[in-house]
Structures are given as structure tokens and as C-alpha cells.
C-alpha positions as CSV (number, residue, x, y, z in Angstrom):
1,M,-0.1,0.2,-0.3
2,E,1.1,3.6,-0.7
3,N,-0.4,6.9,1.6
4,G,-3.2,4.1,3.0
5,K,-4.2,2.6,-0.7
6,P,-4.0,-0.5,-2.0
7,R,-2.0,-0.1,-5.3
8,V,-3.6,-1.9,-8.0
9,L,-2.5,-2.2,-11.6
10,A,-5.1,-1.6,-14.0
11,V,-4.7,-2.4,-18.2
12,G,-6.5,-0.7,-20.3
13,T,-6.9,1.8,-23.2
14,P,-8.5,4.7,-21.9
15,L,-9.2,6.8,-24.9
16,P,-12.5,7.9,-26.2
17,A,-11.9,7.5,-29.5
18,T,-12.0,4.3,-30.0
19,G,-15.6,4.1,-29.0
20,G,-17.7,3.3,-25.9
21,G,-15.3,0.8,-24.4
22,G,-12.4,3.5,-24.3
23,L,-15.1,5.9,-22.8
24,R,-15.7,3.2,-20.4
25,V,-12.0,2.4,-19.3
26,L,-11.5,6.2,-18.7
27,R,-14.7,6.3,-16.3
28,S,-13.4,3.2,-14.8
29,L,-10.0,4.5,-13.7
30,T,-11.0,8.3,-13.2
31,E,-13.2,6.7,-10.2
32,Y,-10.6,4.1,-9.0
33,V,-8.1,6.9,-8.1
34,K,-10.4,8.5,-5.5
35,H,-9.7,4.4,-3.7
36,F,-6.5,3.0,-4.9
37,D,-3.0,4.0,-5.6
38,T,-3.8,3.3,-9.5
39,S,-1.4,2.2,-12.1
40,L,-2.1,1.9,-15.9
41,V,0.0,-0.4,-17.9
42,L,-1.2,0.0,-21.9
43,P,-1.8,-2.7,-24.3
44,W,-0.3,-2.9,-27.3
45,D,-3.1,-2.8,-29.9
46,P,-4.1,1.2,-30.7
47,W,-0.4,2.3,-30.7
48,N,-0.1,1.5,-34.2
49,D,-2.7,4.2,-35.3
50,K,-0.7,7.3,-34.9
51,E,-3.7,9.4,-35.7
52,L,-5.6,7.8,-32.6
53,I,-2.4,8.3,-30.0
54,K,-2.5,11.8,-31.1
55,S,-6.1,12.8,-30.7
56,S,-5.9,11.0,-27.4
57,A,-2.7,12.6,-25.6
58,A,-4.8,15.2,-23.4
59,D,-7.4,12.1,-22.1
60,L,-3.8,10.6,-21.1
61,R,-2.9,14.0,-19.6
62,R,-6.1,14.6,-18.1
63,L,-5.6,10.6,-16.0
64,E,-2.0,11.7,-15.0
65,N,-3.5,14.8,-13.3
66,L,-5.9,13.1,-11.3
67,G,-3.2,10.7,-10.0
68,V,-3.1,7.7,-12.6
69,K,0.3,6.7,-13.1
70,I,1.3,4.9,-16.6
71,V,3.7,2.9,-15.6
72,G,4.4,0.4,-18.0
73,Y,2.8,-1.1,-21.4
74,S,2.7,-4.6,-23.2
75,R,4.5,-5.0,-27.3
76,A,4.6,-7.5,-30.0
77,P,7.5,-8.2,-32.2
78,R,8.5,-5.0,-33.5
79,L,8.3,-6.6,-37.4
80,L,4.2,-7.9,-36.4
81,S,3.4,-4.4,-35.5
82,T,4.8,-2.9,-38.5
83,L,3.0,-5.6,-40.8
84,D,-0.4,-4.6,-39.1
85,R,0.4,-0.8,-40.0
86,L,1.1,-1.1,-43.1
87,T,-1.5,-3.6,-44.0
88,G,-4.5,-3.1,-41.4
89,L,-4.6,-6.6,-41.0
90,R,-4.3,-7.0,-37.4
91,L,-1.9,-9.7,-37.7
92,V,-0.7,-8.9,-34.4
93,N,-3.8,-10.5,-32.5
94,V,-4.0,-13.6,-34.6
95,A,0.0,-14.1,-34.4
96,T,-0.3,-13.4,-30.4
97,Q,-3.6,-15.7,-30.3
98,L,-1.5,-18.3,-32.1
99,A,1.7,-17.9,-29.9
100,P,0.7,-15.6,-27.2
101,W,4.4,-15.9,-25.5
102,L,5.5,-13.6,-28.4
103,V,4.3,-10.7,-26.0
104,R,6.1,-8.7,-23.6
105,V,5.0,-6.7,-20.9
106,E,7.2,-4.0,-19.4
107,V,6.3,-2.7,-15.9
108,P,8.0,-2.0,-12.8
109,R,8.3,-5.2,-10.5
110,V,6.7,-3.9,-7.6
111,G,4.4,-5.3,-5.0
112,W,1.2,-4.9,-6.8
113,D,-1.7,-5.7,-4.4
114,A,-4.6,-6.2,-7.4
115,V,-4.8,-6.4,-11.2
116,V,-7.6,-5.4,-13.1
117,A,-7.8,-5.5,-16.9
118,L,-10.6,-2.9,-17.8
119,H,-11.9,-4.4,-21.8
120,E,-12.6,-7.2,-23.6
121,T,-9.9,-6.7,-26.5
122,W,-7.3,-9.8,-26.4
123,D,-4.5,-7.2,-26.1
124,A,-6.2,-6.2,-22.4
125,V,-7.2,-9.7,-21.6
126,H,-3.6,-11.5,-22.5
127,T,-1.6,-8.2,-20.9
128,G,-3.8,-8.4,-17.6
129,S,-3.2,-12.3,-17.7
130,I,0.8,-12.2,-18.2
131,L,0.7,-9.9,-15.3
132,A,-2.1,-11.8,-12.7
133,H,0.7,-14.6,-13.5
134,E,3.7,-12.9,-13.5
135,T,2.6,-11.1,-10.3
136,G,0.9,-13.5,-8.1
137,A,-1.8,-10.6,-7.1
138,P,-5.6,-11.2,-7.3
139,S,-7.2,-10.2,-10.5
140,M,-10.1,-8.9,-12.0
141,V,-11.2,-8.7,-15.6
142,L,-14.1,-6.3,-16.8
143,L,-15.5,-7.5,-20.6
144,H,-17.8,-5.1,-22.6
145,D,-18.9,-7.0,-25.2
146,P,-18.2,-10.9,-25.4
147,P,-15.0,-12.0,-26.6
148,F,-16.2,-15.2,-28.3
149,Y,-19.6,-16.1,-28.8
150,G,-21.1,-19.4,-27.8
151,S,-23.8,-19.4,-29.8
152,R,-22.6,-20.8,-33.7
153,E,-25.8,-19.3,-35.0
154,R,-24.3,-16.0,-33.5
155,F,-20.9,-16.1,-35.0
156,L,-21.8,-17.0,-38.5
157,N,-24.7,-14.2,-38.5
158,I,-21.7,-12.1,-37.9
159,V,-19.5,-14.2,-40.4
160,R,-22.8,-13.1,-42.8
161,A,-22.5,-9.0,-42.4
162,L,-18.9,-9.2,-43.1
163,L,-19.2,-11.5,-46.5
164,L,-22.2,-8.7,-47.4
165,W,-19.9,-5.7,-46.7
166,R,-17.2,-7.6,-49.3
167,E,-19.8,-7.9,-51.6
168,L,-21.6,-4.6,-51.7
169,G,-17.3,-2.8,-51.8
170,K,-16.2,-5.1,-54.6
171,T,-14.0,-3.9,-56.7
172,S,-14.2,-7.1,-59.4
173,T,-15.4,-10.4,-59.0
174,L,-12.7,-12.1,-58.6
175,G,-11.5,-9.4,-56.3
176,S,-14.9,-10.1,-54.2
177,I,-14.4,-13.7,-54.3
178,A,-10.7,-13.8,-53.0
179,E,-11.6,-11.7,-50.6
180,K,-14.6,-13.9,-49.4
181,V,-12.9,-16.9,-48.9
182,E,-9.8,-15.0,-46.7
183,A,-12.2,-13.4,-44.6
184,V,-14.5,-16.6,-44.3
185,A,-10.9,-18.6,-43.4
186,Y,-9.8,-16.3,-41.3
187,L,-13.0,-16.4,-38.9
188,V,-13.8,-20.0,-39.0
189,S,-10.4,-21.1,-38.9
190,L,-9.7,-18.7,-36.2
191,N,-12.3,-18.7,-33.9
192,P,-11.5,-22.4,-32.2
193,V,-8.1,-21.1,-31.2
194,R,-9.8,-17.7,-30.0
195,R,-12.3,-19.2,-27.8
196,C,-9.4,-21.6,-26.7
197,R,-7.1,-18.7,-26.1
198,F,-9.3,-16.2,-24.2
199,A,-10.5,-19.1,-22.1
200,E,-7.1,-19.7,-21.2
201,A,-6.4,-16.0,-20.2
202,L,-10.1,-15.5,-18.3
203,R,-9.3,-19.0,-15.8
204,R,-6.2,-16.8,-14.9
205,Y,-8.3,-14.2,-13.1
206,K,-9.8,-14.6,-9.5
207,L,-12.8,-13.0,-10.7
208,V,-14.5,-12.1,-14.3
209,V,-17.2,-9.2,-14.6
210,G,-19.5,-8.6,-17.1
211,V,-20.7,-5.2,-17.9
212,T,-24.1,-6.8,-18.6
213,R,-25.5,-10.2,-18.6
214,A,-25.6,-9.9,-22.4
215,T,-22.3,-10.3,-22.3
216,A,-22.2,-13.8,-20.5
217,V,-25.4,-15.0,-22.2
218,E,-23.5,-14.8,-25.6
219,M,-20.2,-16.2,-24.1
220,G,-22.6,-18.9,-23.1
221,G,-21.4,-22.2,-21.5
222,E,-19.6,-22.3,-18.0
223,W,-19.5,-18.2,-18.1
224,E,-23.4,-17.5,-17.4
225,D,-22.3,-19.2,-14.4
226,K,-18.9,-17.8,-13.6
227,M,-19.2,-14.5,-14.4
228,Y,-20.7,-11.5,-11.7
229,C,-22.8,-9.1,-14.2
230,L,-23.3,-5.9,-13.5
231,N,-26.7,-5.5,-15.4
232,P,-25.6,-2.9,-16.7
233,G,-22.4,-1.2,-15.9
234,V,-23.1,1.7,-18.5
235,T,-25.3,4.3,-18.3
236,L,-25.1,8.1,-19.6
237,D,-22.9,10.4,-17.6
238,P,-25.1,13.3,-16.2
239,G,-23.4,16.1,-18.1
240,D,-24.8,14.2,-21.6
241,V,-28.3,14.0,-19.6
242,Q,-27.8,17.5,-19.4
243,L,-26.8,17.9,-22.5
244,I,-29.8,15.6,-24.0
245,S,-32.7,17.9,-22.7
246,R,-31.0,21.0,-23.9
247,V,-30.5,19.7,-27.5
248,K,-34.4,17.6,-27.4
249,A,-35.5,21.6,-26.3
250,E,-34.2,23.0,-28.7
251,V,-35.0,20.8,-31.7
252,R,-38.1,22.0,-33.2
253,E,-39.0,19.6,-36.0
254,R,-37.8,16.4,-37.1
255,K,-35.6,16.2,-40.7
256,D,-36.8,14.3,-43.9
257,Y,-33.5,11.7,-42.9
258,I,-33.3,8.3,-40.8
259,V,-30.1,7.6,-39.1
260,F,-27.6,5.3,-38.8
261,G,-27.4,3.7,-34.8
262,G,-24.0,2.5,-35.0
263,R,-20.2,3.0,-36.5
264,P,-20.0,2.5,-39.9
265,V,-18.5,-0.7,-39.8
266,A,-19.7,-4.4,-41.1
267,D,-20.8,-5.9,-37.9
268,K,-22.7,-3.4,-36.3
269,G,-24.9,-3.6,-40.1
270,L,-24.2,-0.6,-42.1
271,A,-24.5,-2.8,-45.0
272,E,-28.1,-4.3,-44.5
273,A,-29.0,-0.6,-43.1
274,L,-28.3,0.3,-46.6
275,I,-30.4,-2.4,-48.4
276,V,-33.5,-1.5,-45.6
277,F,-32.8,2.3,-46.7
278,K,-33.0,1.2,-50.8
279,A,-36.1,0.0,-50.2
280,L,-37.5,2.7,-48.2
281,S,-36.4,5.4,-50.1
282,K,-38.5,3.7,-53.1
283,R,-41.3,4.7,-51.0
284,Y,-40.5,7.8,-49.4
285,A,-39.0,10.6,-52.1
286,G,-36.5,13.0,-50.5
287,L,-35.8,10.7,-47.6
288,K,-32.0,10.7,-46.8
289,L,-29.6,8.4,-44.6
290,V,-27.4,9.6,-42.4
291,V,-24.2,8.2,-41.0
292,T,-22.2,9.6,-38.4
293,G,-19.0,8.4,-37.4
294,R,-15.1,8.4,-38.1
295,V,-14.3,6.6,-41.4
296,R,-10.7,5.4,-42.7
297,P,-9.9,6.2,-46.5
298,R,-9.6,3.1,-47.4
299,V,-12.9,2.1,-45.8
300,K,-14.5,5.8,-47.4
301,W,-14.0,4.7,-50.7
302,R,-15.4,1.1,-50.4
303,L,-18.7,2.9,-48.5
304,G,-18.7,4.9,-51.8
305,L,-18.6,1.6,-53.9
306,M,-21.5,0.4,-51.8
307,V,-24.1,3.4,-51.8
308,R,-23.3,3.5,-55.8
309,R,-24.0,0.4,-56.4
310,L,-27.3,0.4,-54.2
311,G,-28.1,3.3,-56.4
312,L,-28.3,5.5,-53.6
313,E,-26.3,8.6,-55.0
314,G,-27.0,12.0,-53.2
315,R,-29.3,9.8,-50.9
316,V,-26.8,8.6,-48.4
317,V,-24.7,11.3,-46.0
318,F,-21.8,10.4,-44.3
319,T,-20.5,12.9,-42.0
320,G,-17.1,11.9,-40.7
321,F,-16.3,12.4,-36.6
322,V,-19.1,14.8,-35.4
323,P,-18.6,15.9,-31.4
324,R,-21.3,14.6,-29.3
325,E,-23.9,17.6,-29.2
326,E,-23.7,17.6,-32.9
327,R,-24.2,13.3,-32.5
328,F,-27.4,14.6,-30.5
329,R,-28.6,16.8,-32.9
330,V,-28.3,14.8,-35.8
331,V,-30.2,11.8,-33.4
332,A,-32.8,14.2,-32.0
333,S,-33.7,15.4,-35.9
334,A,-34.3,12.0,-37.3
335,R,-37.6,10.8,-37.7
336,L,-36.0,7.1,-36.4
337,M,-33.0,5.1,-35.8
338,L,-31.8,1.9,-37.5
339,Y,-29.8,-0.5,-35.6
340,P,-29.2,-3.4,-37.7
341,S,-26.3,-4.5,-35.3
342,H,-24.8,-8.2,-34.7
343,V,-22.8,-6.8,-31.8
344,D,-23.2,-5.3,-28.6
345,A,-23.4,-5.8,-24.8
346,F,-25.5,-2.6,-24.0
347,S,-26.1,-0.3,-26.8
348,L,-25.7,3.6,-25.3
349,A,-26.8,4.5,-29.3
350,V,-30.0,3.1,-28.4
351,L,-30.7,4.8,-24.7
352,E,-29.4,8.0,-26.4
353,S,-32.0,7.8,-29.1
354,L,-35.0,7.2,-27.1
355,H,-33.9,10.3,-24.4
356,L,-33.7,12.2,-27.8
357,G,-37.1,11.2,-28.6
358,T,-36.3,9.0,-31.2
359,P,-37.8,5.5,-32.2
360,V,-35.3,2.9,-33.1
361,V,-35.9,-0.3,-35.0
362,A,-33.0,-2.6,-34.0
363,Y,-32.1,-6.7,-34.6
364,G,-33.0,-9.0,-31.4
365,I,-29.5,-9.5,-30.3
366,P,-29.5,-10.5,-26.3
367,A,-28.1,-6.7,-25.7
368,I,-31.4,-5.2,-27.1
369,Q,-33.8,-8.1,-25.9
370,I,-32.4,-8.0,-22.0
371,H,-32.3,-4.4,-21.9
372,F,-34.7,-2.9,-24.1
373,K,-37.5,-5.6,-25.4
374,G,-40.7,-3.8,-24.7
375,A,-39.1,0.0,-24.2
376,P,-41.7,2.3,-25.8
377,G,-40.2,3.3,-28.9
378,V,-38.0,0.2,-29.7
379,S,-39.0,-2.1,-32.5
380,V,-37.2,-5.8,-32.3
381,V,-36.7,-7.7,-35.3
382,D,-34.8,-11.0,-35.7
383,E,-31.1,-10.7,-37.4
384,W,-31.1,-10.7,-41.2
385,D,-35.1,-10.1,-41.4
386,L,-34.9,-6.9,-43.4
387,E,-38.4,-7.1,-44.8
388,A,-39.6,-6.6,-41.4
389,M,-36.6,-4.2,-40.3
390,A,-38.2,-2.0,-43.8
391,A,-41.8,-2.6,-42.3
392,E,-41.4,-1.8,-39.4
393,A,-39.8,1.6,-40.4
394,A,-42.6,1.9,-42.4
395,N,-44.8,1.9,-39.7
396,I,-42.9,5.1,-37.6
397,L,-42.2,7.1,-41.1
398,D,-46.0,6.8,-41.0
399,G,-46.5,7.7,-37.3
400,R,-47.4,4.6,-36.2
401,F,-45.3,4.2,-32.7
402,E,-45.2,4.6,-29.1
403,S,-43.3,8.0,-27.7
404,P,-39.9,6.3,-26.8
405,Q,-39.6,6.2,-23.3
406,P,-35.8,4.8,-21.8
407,P,-36.1,2.4,-19.5
408,R,-35.0,3.1,-16.0
409,L,-31.2,2.1,-15.2
410,K,-28.6,2.8,-12.3
411,T,-26.6,6.1,-11.7
412,W,-23.2,6.1,-12.4
413,D,-22.4,6.6,-8.9
414,E,-24.1,3.1,-8.4
415,I,-21.9,1.3,-11.1
416,M,-19.2,2.4,-9.9
417,G,-19.8,2.0,-6.2
418,E,-20.4,-1.7,-7.1
419,E,-17.3,-1.7,-9.7
420,V,-15.3,-0.4,-6.6
421,S,-16.5,-3.0,-4.1
422,L,-15.9,-5.8,-6.2
423,I,-12.1,-4.7,-6.3
424,Y,-12.4,-4.2,-2.5
425,R,-13.4,-7.9,-2.3
426,L,-10.7,-9.1,-4.5
427,L,-8.4,-7.4,-2.1
428,K,-9.6,-9.4,0.8
429,E,-9.2,-13.1,-1.0
């Protein structure tokens, strides 16, 4: 202990620019430093993205100013990292799942009272498990999304989404076939290895925690009984609640567009949303689809191909990254949100949309079924039932929907109190 506080060594990437998971890590660390002498080890994965590092410097400085000490990092062989950065193929994760011993962790050898990994990504889980093993300290891992899927059907639905993405964005028939073969071979062959490696790493932890019960349900098997679930361990920030209330009051009328709820990537269902929107565009002249979120240049080029292939030129707007207030205005002004996501543990996008009074049509994956099914303003359809999604969206566009009402959730103070209590429990064992 130092200054009477237990020494907690956390592993994670506290960068909101990486998405909701990075924001959640930042939230945990901001709370931990109030109770523990908190140090941070940065896992390897995000640091190949120079733009990300540059945009996140302020977040790391803020943590250091609060008292979080950045004391180490994990790394893979430099050659793999270089190839990863040049190709974008995430070769480091593949190689280190096949050969976990390639990873090295650089951290001071002092007496840690606990090790806590704060994400379900392989770099965080594996780095934390190495530290748990090497230090002998009691350890906990907090999983946001499921690191693997116990259901073959759910896994294949994600593979199918990736294949559709490749098909709509193809540059040639031969190229599309090659991409699809590569994608299927990669996913299907690696999935058993991925499940095995994650299971090995997770079993090194004294306590495995899920941000929501959906995480455990998606993993299935032994994990549904083993995991402690916060259910949900996420909610809106008080500042966001105030901002949403102000934006909602300022938006006087809906505009003639619908908004895509997820990031512009394959497993969030963007390709399916484009197909659903094409069906809607034939009936609703002038209707547009707005997609927010940071898009890399090569992905933006592929998205352009998709739009042209579907004959939607001039009907789809890609905004790129927008600040949170502007994102709230986009959602508040939309007539509805399409959310055909295949992956989630808890959807802040859906929660925000309901707070802003914008109805949602979503796939009925466990994250939606557990937390939002039956909520006024949420229409749920089966995965891949694009016809049903279009029909539900048409009902909303025609004014046939319940006024959106968000579910009641725990406050951040309650969530963080529960999370911190788990670490104290860990320290006593």
C-alpha cells in the first residue's frame, strides 16, 4: 500500500476515440484513483494508429493529472507491429493468439495488491493475464462486449455481415471472391483458437465481470454461471443527460432523414441498413440516411462503392466524426434510428435515441432483448430479417409508433460503487 491506499495495477486503453469501450475504461480509472493507488499499463493494440495517439494525448494527460500513473506497456515483436500498421490486417492479434508467448510486458516489479484488466479486447485480456500470473496478485477482468460467441448461429450471422460488406464494396468479381474466401477462412479457422486462448486467459483471473448479462449470455457455457454481471454497468453521464435535455428542447421539428445508429463498420450492420434504406427510399421521396462516425480513407472509398451499387447517390450522407452535441442533434432531428447491429453488450446509441425521443428499429440480439425489448419506441426484429426491419421503419415514418421512453437504469455513482466494491472484495481474498 501507498498512502494507505491499495496498489491497483490496471490494464486498458482509456481513449474515448476508440469508441464506447475506451470511454468506459476512462470512467473506471477516474473512479479508481479516488480509492486506490492506481497505475496503468497500456496494451499494444491501439498504438499502431498514429492519428489515434495524437488525438488522445489530452485524455492521457487528464488521467495523469488525476493521479493515475502510466507505468508500463505490453508489446509484440516489432516486425508484426509494422506489418499490422502497413496492412491493417491486425496481424499482431492473430499471431499472439496462435503464439501467446510472443507478448512481452514492461512494468516495474513492485508489490501490486490487485491487477484489473478493463476491456474484452485480446491485448487487454492477455496482458492482464500475464501480469496476474507474474505478480501473483488477485486479479479481475471487466468484459464489455463478449470476447467470443458460444452460439454458432450468432457467430455465423457476424460472418455473413462481413461477407455482405465485401460483396457490396467489391471492385471486381474475382476480387470479391478472393476477399470472401480470405474472410471466411480467417474467421472460421481462427474462431476455435480465439475461444481457446481467451478461455485460457480468463481462467487466470480470480473474478470475471461482465458489464451486462448479455456478455455472459453471448459467451454461453460455463461463463453464464461463472461471471458476475453488473447488468448494466453503463449509463449516460450526468453531463450527457443535461446536454440531451437541452438539445431535445431546442430541436423544434424532425427533418426528412433517418440515422444509422452504429459505427460505419460491417458487424454494426451498415450494409444491411443501406439495403433497408433502399427499400424505404422507393416509397419516401426525399428521405435520406445519415451515417456518423470516423471513417478511414480506404473504408470511405468502399462505402462510396456500396452507395453507388445500390443506386443511392445523393441519398446517403456520411458526416465523419462529429462532436457529441452535434451527434445528439443529428439523432434528435431524425425521424427514426436504424440499428441492425450484430454485436453489442449494451447500446448507448439506443439509450441516447430514446432519451432524445427518436424511435429505434433494432435486431433482437441479447443486448437489445435484455435491456430494451418492450421499451416504448423500440421495435425489435430478427437478425437478417431486412423485410421486417423495413416494414417497422415504414410504420414509424407513417406515424404508427409509441412515444419513446428510456428504461430506468442505475446511476454512474451506483455502478462505480458496485465496481469498486468488487475490487475491495478481491483484495480481501
